[in-house]
C-alpha positions in Angstrom: -15.4 -5.7 10.8 -15.1 -4.7 7.0 -16.2 -1.0 5.4 -17.9 -1.3 1.8 -18.3 1.9 -0.1 -21.5 2.1 -2.0 -22.1 4.3 -5.3 -24.9 4.1 -6.5 -27.3 7.0 -7.7 -30.8 4.5 -7.9 -32.2 5.1 -4.2 -33.6 1.9 -3.8 -30.7 -0.6 -5.2 -28.2 1.3 -3.0 -31.0 1.3 0.3 -31.1 -2.5 -0.6 -27.4 -3.6 -1.6 -26.8 -1.5 2.0 -29.2 -3.8 4.0 -27.8 -7.0 2.7 -24.3 -5.9 3.3 -25.2 -4.8 6.6 -26.7 -8.2 7.4 -24.1 -9.9 6.6 -21.6 -7.7 9.1 -20.3 -5.3 6.7 -20.1 -1.8 7.8 -21.8 0.5 5.0 -20.9 3.7 3.7 -23.2 4.9 0.6 -22.8 8.0 -2.0 -25.8 8.4 -4.8 -23.2 10.1 -6.7 -19.9 9.4 -8.2 -18.4 13.0 -7.1 -19.7 12.4 -3.1 -18.3 8.9 -3.4 -14.7 10.2 -4.2 -14.4 12.3 -1.4 -15.9 9.3 0.7 -13.4 7.0 -0.2 -10.2 9.5 0.2 -12.1 10.6 3.9 -12.4 6.5 4.9 -10.2 4.3 3.0 -13.0 2.3 3.1 -11.7 -1.7 1.8 -13.7 -2.0 -1.1 -15.7 0.2 -3.1 -18.7 -1.1 -5.6 -19.3 1.5 -7.9 -22.5 1.9 -10.3 -20.8 3.2 -13.7 -23.8 5.4 -15.5 -24.2 7.9 -12.9 -25.3 11.7 -13.3 -22.1 14.2 -11.7 -19.5 11.6 -12.5 -19.8 8.1 -13.3 -17.8 5.3 -12.6 -15.2 5.7 -14.8 -14.4 9.0 -13.7 -14.7 8.0 -10.5 -11.9 4.9 -10.2 -9.8 7.6 -12.7 -9.7 10.1 -9.5 -9.1 7.1 -7.1 -6.2 5.5 -9.2 -4.4 9.0 -8.9 -4.3 9.0 -5.6 -1.9 7.5 -3.6 -4.9 6.6 -0.8 -7.2 5.4 -2.9 -5.5 3.6 -5.7 -5.1 0.2 -4.1 -8.6 -0.3 -2.3 -9.9 -3.0 -5.2 -13.0 -1.6 -7.0 -16.6 -3.5 -8.4 -18.4 -1.9 -10.8 -22.0 -2.5 -11.3 -23.4 -2.1 -14.7 -26.4 -2.7 -16.8 -24.3 -3.4 -19.7 -22.5 -6.0 -20.0 -20.4 -5.3 -23.5 -16.7 -6.8 -23.9 -16.0 -3.2 -24.9 -17.0 -1.9 -21.6 -15.6 -4.7 -19.4 -12.4 -4.1 -20.9 -12.4 -0.3 -21.0 -13.2 -0.3 -16.5 -10.6 -3.1 -16.4 -7.9 -1.2 -18.1 -8.8 1.3 -15.6 -8.1 -0.7 -12.9 -11.2 -2.0 -12.0 -11.4 -5.7 -9.9 -14.6 -7.2 -11.1 -18.1 -6.7 -12.5 -21.4 -7.6 -11.1 -24.2 -7.3 -14.0 -27.6 -5.6 -13.0 -29.8 -7.2 -12.2 -27.8 -9.7 -9.3 -29.0 -11.4 -6.5 -27.5 -11.0 -2.8 -25.3 -14.1 -3.0 -23.7 -12.5 -6.5 -22.8 -9.5 -4.6 -21.7 -11.1 -1.4 -20.2 -13.6 -2.8 -17.8 -10.7 -5.0 -17.4 -8.9 -2.2 -16.1 -11.8 -0.3 -13.8 -13.6 -2.8 -12.3 -9.7 -3.8 -11.4 -8.7 0.0 -9.8 -12.4 0.5 -7.6 -12.1 -2.7 -6.6 -8.1 -1.6 -5.6 -9.3 1.5 -3.7 -12.1 0.9 -1.4 -9.8 -2.0 -0.6 -7.6 1.1 0.9 -10.8 2.3 5.0 -11.9 1.5 5.2 -15.2 -0.5 8.4 -16.8 -0.8 9.7 -16.7 -4.5 9.0 -20.8 -4.9 6.6 -23.1 -5.9 4.7 -23.1 -3.0 4.9 -19.2 -3.2 3.6 -18.6 -6.0 1.2 -21.1 -6.6 -0.7 -19.8 -3.5 -0.6 -16.6 -5.0 -2.0 -18.0 -8.1 -4.4 -20.1 -6.8 -5.5 -17.6 -4.1 -6.0 -15.0 -7.0 -7.7 -17.1 -9.7 -9.0 -20.2 -8.0 -6.7 -23.0 -10.2 -3.5 -24.5 -9.5 -1.8 -22.7 -12.5 2.3 -22.9 -12.0 1.6 -26.1 -10.6 0.3 -27.0 -13.7 3.0 -25.5 -15.8 5.1 -27.8 -13.9 3.9 -30.7 -14.2 4.4 -33.3 -17.1 7.2 -30.8 -18.2 10.5 -32.2 -19.4 12.9 -31.8 -17.7 16.8 -31.1 -18.8 19.8 -32.9 -17.2 22.8 -30.3 -16.1 26.0 -31.3 -14.7 28.0 -29.4 -12.4 29.3 -26.5 -13.7 27.4 -27.0 -16.7 25.5 -23.8 -18.6 22.0 -23.3 -18.4 21.9 -19.6 -20.1 24.5 -17.4 -20.5 24.5 -13.3 -19.8 23.3 -11.7 -22.7 21.2 -14.6 -24.0 17.2 -13.6 -25.1 15.3 -14.4 -22.0 12.9 -16.7 -23.7 12.4 -19.2 -20.6 11.3 -19.5 -16.9 13.2 -21.8 -15.2 12.5 -24.3 -12.3 15.0 -26.6 -10.4 13.5 -29.9 -9.7 16.6 -31.4 -8.6 19.6 -30.5 -7.1 21.7 -26.8 -7.3 21.9 -23.6 -9.6 24.0 -20.3 -9.0 23.6 -17.2 -11.5 26.6 -14.9 -11.5 28.0 -12.2 -13.4 32.0 -12.0 -14.5 33.7 -9.1 -15.4 36.5 -9.0 -18.1 38.9 -10.3 -16.4 36.4 -13.5 -15.7 36.1 -12.6 -12.2 32.9 -14.4 -11.1 30.7 -12.8 -8.3 27.9 -15.0 -7.0 24.1 -13.5 -7.5 21.7 -15.7 -6.6 21.8 -19.5 -5.2 18.7 -22.1 -6.0 17.8 -25.4 -5.1 14.3 -27.6 -5.3 11.7 -25.8 -5.8 12.8 -22.2 -7.1 12.4 -19.8 -10.2 14.5 -18.6 -11.7 15.5 -16.3 -15.0 11.9 -14.6 -14.1 13.6 -10.9 -14.0 14.5 -10.9 -17.5 11.0 -11.9 -18.4 9.3 -9.3 -16.2 12.0 -6.4 -17.9 11.7 -7.4 -21.1 15.5 -7.6 -21.5 18.4 -10.7 -22.1 19.1 -12.4 -19.3 21.8 -10.3 -17.0 23.2 -12.9 -15.5 24.9 -16.9 -15.9 23.2 -19.3 -14.7 25.0 -22.8 -14.1 24.7 -26.0 -12.2 26.6 -26.2 -8.7 26.1 -29.7 -8.2 24.1 -32.3 -11.1 20.6 -30.4 -11.3 17.4 -31.6 -13.1 16.1 -28.2 -14.5 12.5 -28.1 -16.1 11.8 -24.5 -18.5 8.9 -22.9 -19.1 8.1 -21.1 -22.3 8.0 -17.3 -22.4 4.3 -16.9 -23.8 3.4 -19.7 -20.9 5.1 -18.0 -18.4 3.4 -14.1 -20.1 -0.3 -15.2 -20.1 0.2 -16.8 -16.7 1.3 -12.8 -15.6 -1.2 -11.5 -17.3 -4.3 -13.2 -16.8 -4.7 -10.9 -13.4 -3.4 -7.8 -11.9 -2.3 -8.5 -8.6 -0.6 -11.1 -9.7 1.9 -8.8 -11.7 1.6 -6.5 -8.6 2.8 -9.5 -6.7 5.5 -10.4 -9.6 7.0 -6.6 -10.0 7.3 -6.7 -5.8 9.2 -9.3 -6.4 11.7 -7.7 -8.3 11.7 -5.1 -6.3 12.5 -6.7 -3.3 15.6 -8.3 -5.4 16.8 -5.2 -6.5 16.8 -3.6 -2.8 18.7 -7.0 -2.1 21.0 -6.8 -5.0 21.7 -3.1 -3.9 22.4 -3.9 -0.4 24.6 -6.4 -1.3 26.7 -4.0 -3.8 26.9 -1.9 -0.3 28.4 -5.2 1.8 30.8 -6.0 -1.1 32.6 -2.2 -0.8 32.1 -0.9 2.6 32.3 -4.9 5.0 35.8 -6.1 6.5 36.7 -9.2 5.1 35.2 -11.2 7.9 31.8 -9.9 7.6 31.8 -10.7 3.6 32.9 -14.3 4.2 30.3 -14.3 7.4 27.7 -13.2 5.3 28.5 -15.8 2.5 28.6 -18.1 5.3 24.9 -17.2 7.3 23.6 -17.0 3.1 24.4 -20.4 2.2 22.8 -21.6 5.7 19.9 -19.5 5.3 19.1 -20.7 1.8 19.8 -24.7 2.0 19.5 -25.6 6.0 15.9 -25.8 5.7 15.2 -28.1 9.2 17.8 -25.5 11.5 20.0 -28.8 11.7 22.3 -27.7 15.1 25.2 -28.6 12.6 25.0 -27.8 9.0 28.0 -29.1 6.3 28.3 -26.6 3.9 30.0 -28.4 0.4 30.5 -25.9 -1.8 33.8 -25.9 -3.5 36.6 -22.5 -2.4 36.2 -20.4 -5.1 32.2 -20.9 -5.4 32.3 -19.4 -2.0 35.1 -16.9 -2.5 32.3 -15.9 -5.6 29.5 -15.8 -3.3 31.2 -13.4 -1.2 33.3 -11.2 -3.5 36.8 -12.1 -2.1 39.9 -13.4 -3.8 39.9 -17.3 -3.0 43.2 -17.1 -0.8 41.8 -14.5 1.2 39.0 -16.9 1.8 40.6 -19.7 2.9 43.2 -17.8 5.5 39.3 -16.3 6.8 38.2 -19.7 7.1 40.7 -20.7 8.8 40.5 -18.0 11.7 36.8 -19.0 11.9 37.5 -22.9 12.5 39.8 -21.4 15.3 37.5 -19.2 17.3 35.0 -22.4 16.8 32.5 -20.8 14.5 32.4 -23.4 11.8 35.1 -26.7 11.6 36.2 -28.2 8.7 36.2 -31.7 7.9 37.1 -33.5 4.8 36.7 -30.0 3.0 33.1 -29.1 3.8 32.6 -27.0 6.3 30.6 -27.5 9.0 28.4 -24.3 11.0 28.8 -24.2 14.5 27.5 -21.1 15.7 25.3 -19.2 13.3 24.3 -16.6 15.8 27.6 -15.8 16.3 28.0 -15.6 12.0 25.4 -13.7 11.7 26.3 -10.6 14.4 29.6 -10.8 12.3 27.6 -10.4 9.0 25.3 -7.6 10.7 
């Protein structure tokens, strides 16, 4: 049973709302003013808060300001009740962190729909999503009720890139979000001597290049086609319109960005401290996880030894020796240059 906290100074309105919500199987807490409402929110951590704006002691703006400063309550969905529908009032509340507005007078259906919609969106945003078209589009559909990313992607011209062709260079101004329609793409960084370290791998259904757009910086890596690929480009202004359309969308993108940073930190630690065998095993596992969507028992890795060495962060010669050892240990096979993964569980144990 979800808990709703009602903060409303009008006794009749407060009691009427509480009765409606209780009939809809919500647990209802009530407070007659903002000060008491803040105390109840901190003590009970309700699932959602519905709060009037004009109240004695502490008004609704003061309530949301105090709740946003408290880690226990800052992420609780918050709906304002107001008799004022002016744009400036609504904007002020949204800037403070409100999720929605209900304008007085309202009926029970409007109240229940607003609460159910906000709880549904809040629950979805807490779930992990995959950084591809399905994950992002599910997020936007739930939050905004529209298949925004799918519309961005549809009917958009694509560019064809040949194998080893550069899509963007490190240091280029970040002007586009990219989407892989077909083929495989890698992003990498290179040192002054030209030695590469592969940062990420992408295939059909993946977006890439959004880190720089979110950070407002130039691209921090180079993107190159691993094989012949078709890539759609979404202009920066359309991407910004998407993420600025709702604060939950922005939060989710920031979570993805933070996850990417954590993964890169772990990758650097592995490169610094892992043995050669673990580095190579980790690279094979990463490719297996990325491209073996069907979890087939025998998976073939068709990638150049140079690219595989760049993913593992080792010299090509060292990689080849290690692959030969793995073959002797029957962890992999090598047929016509392709690497056949035979013992993924053992490779994973080496990588961990």
